[in-house]
N, C-alpha and C positions, 0 to 999 in steps of 0.2 A: 549363160547361153552359149551353146556350142554349135558349130557347123563342121561338116566333114568333106574332105576331098580326097582324091587318091594319094595315099602316102602321107597326108597331113591332117591334123585336127586343129580347128580354131576354137579357141576358148575366150570368152569376153567376160571381164570382171570389172567392178567398180571399186576403187581403192581410195584410201586417205592415209597419208603419211604425216607423222607429227614428230618434229625433230628439234634437238638441241645441239649447238655447236659452240666450242670455245677454243680460243688460241691464247694461252696464258704465258706471259713473259717470264722467263727464268733468268735471262741475261740480255745483253745487247744483241747476241747472236742465236740464242736458243729459246725455243717455245715448247710448251706442253700442249698438244692438241688433244681435245676430248670431244666426243659426240655420243649421243644416244638417240635412237630412232625407233619409234613405234609405228610399224606398218600394218594397216588394217584393211580388210575387205568389207564390202557393203558399206564403204566410206568409213565406218567406225565400229560396227557391231562384232566382227570376228577377226582373229589373228591372220595376218599373212606372214610377217617376220618380226622378230625383235633383234636389234643390232646395237652393240656397244663397241666403241672404237677409241684407241688412244695411241699417240705417236710422239716422238721427239723430233722437232723440226729444227733445222740449221739453216740460217740465212747466209747464203754464199755472197749475195749482193743485195741491194734494196729490192731488186726485181726477181731474183733467182733464189729458190730455196730447195732443200732436199729433206726428206723425212723417212724414218723407219718406224714401223708400228705394228700393232696386233689388233685383230678384230674378232669378236665373238658373235656368232649369228645363230639364232634358233629359227628354223623355218617350219611352218605349220601347214597341214593339208588344207587346200582352198581350191575353189573353182571346180569345174566338171572333171578334170583330169590332173589331179595333184601329182607332184613329183614323188611323194611318198604318202602312205596311209596314216602314218604317225608323225608327230614332230621329231625333228632330228637336229642335232647341234653341228656347227662347223666352226673350225679355228682357222684363222688366216694370219700369215705374216706378209707384210707388204712394204714396198718402197715407193715413195713419190718423188717426182721432179716437177716443180711449179715455176711457171714464168709469167709474171704480170707485165702487161704492156699497156700504158696509158696513151690514149689517142683522142684529142678534142674532148668531147663529153663522154667518151666511152672509156671503160677499163676492161681489158681482155685478160682473163685468167685462164691460162693453159695448164692442164694437169695431166701428166702421164704417170700411170700407176701399174706396177707389177705385183701380182698376188701369188702366193704359194698357199693353196687351199688344202685343208684336211677335212673332208666331209664324212661324217659318221655313217657307217653301214649298219643297219638294223636287222635282227632276225626276223624271218617271216612268221615264226610261231607266236611270239609275244608282241613284236612290234616296237619293243622298248629297249631290249638288251642290245648294247653296241657290241658287234663282233669284230670290227676293224675300222680302218680309216682309209678312204679313197683319196689319194693325192692327185691334185689337178693344178695346172698353171693357167693364169689368165692375165691378159694385158687390157687396160682400160685407157681411153683418152676422153678428156672432158674439156670443152670450150665454154666458159661462162662469161657472159657480157653484161656489165652494168652500164646504164645510161643515166647521167645526171640531168634532171629537169632544170636546175638552177646552177648557173656557173659551169665550170669544166670539171668539177669534183663534187662528190657527195659529202656534204657536211652535216653536222648535228641539226636535228629537227627539220630534215628534208626528206621528201619522198624521191624514189628512183625507179626506173624500169629494170628488170632483170630477166635473163633467160639463159638456159644452157642446154647443150646436147652432149650426151656421153655414149660411147659405143664400147661394148665388151666383146673380146675375142679370146677363145680358148686356144691353147696350143700345147704341144708336147704329148706325152703318153696319155692314154685313156680319152684322146680327143676324137679319133675316127673321123666320121662325116659331120660331127657336131661342133664345128669351129665357131660359128656365130652363137653367142650367148644371149645378148640383149642389146637393146638401145632405148635410151631415155631422153625425153624431151620435156622442158619445163619452160613456162613463160608466166611472169607474174609482176607484182609490185613489191617494193620494199620501202621501209621507213627507218631512217637513221636516227634513233632517239638520242644517243650520245656517241662519243668516239668509240666506246667499247660495247655499245649495246644497239641492236637493230632487230627488226622483224622482217620476214619475207613470207609471201603466200601467193598462190596462183595455180593455174591449170598444169596437170602433169599427165604424160602419156608414156607407158612402158610397153615395148614389145619384147617378149621374152620367149625363149625356146628351150624345150627339153624333150628327151626320148621318153615316150610312154612305155610303162612297165606292166600295164594291165592286160586285159583281154585282147586289146588291140596292139599288143607289144610290137615295136619296130616302127610304129609311126611317130612322127615328130609332132609335138604339141606346141603351137604358136599361141601364146597368151597375149591378148589385146586388153591391156589394163589401163583404164583412164580414171581420172579423179582429180585430186588436189593435194598440195603439199603446204603445211604451215610450219614455219621454222623460226626459232629464236636463236640469236647469236649474242653471247655475253662473254667478254674477255676479262680476265683478271691479271694483275701485275704482281708477281711474287718476288720481284727484285727488292733487295734490301732498302727499306725506307720508302718503298712505293706501293705497299699493301693498300687494298681498297676495302 
């Protein structure tokens, strides 16, 4: 569903995101982070995005860590005003700084991420041939909060409440008037199966913005995407003698 106003277009979509995350121990200080996310529209029937990500994480202290990684993204046309008529790939290099703050029954996870994005530019004639890469910078900040129902920490075989908000801001060249990229809001429930294994699921809202390139070129498209996320977290231990 779409609505129009002067200078802007509103596009409403139903989405479902299905995710896997893992933080695999390499040593007392280093971890290998992996994730894979299937993002669908109409909740499950059509593609929105596919994402695969990996990074090396270094623990500075028990609460503070730093990561450097790579992300591959394939974005598909969806909604009434897609950013492209054909699927297009994107490569990202990124750096994370994470700070965990325990407080009573809460655990507050702060994440600051810098991304160097290389977005494929496609030809108008075929829609498939890559003619170049558009370089873009983006900064992201996420605050994720977990609330333990039992005790002050979440232990094995216990449920918990979880929520996060994340804002995305473009900066640098090729930004122009399009500084705001998107905002994400999630609230749901989690279940800690074991120390290295948990599930999360709940309501998700994404407000996203891009410049329309079609017959109404020059207008900003604001996507109001709502739906749900289902996530599985499973960590491995690759330290010598610690394999699972």
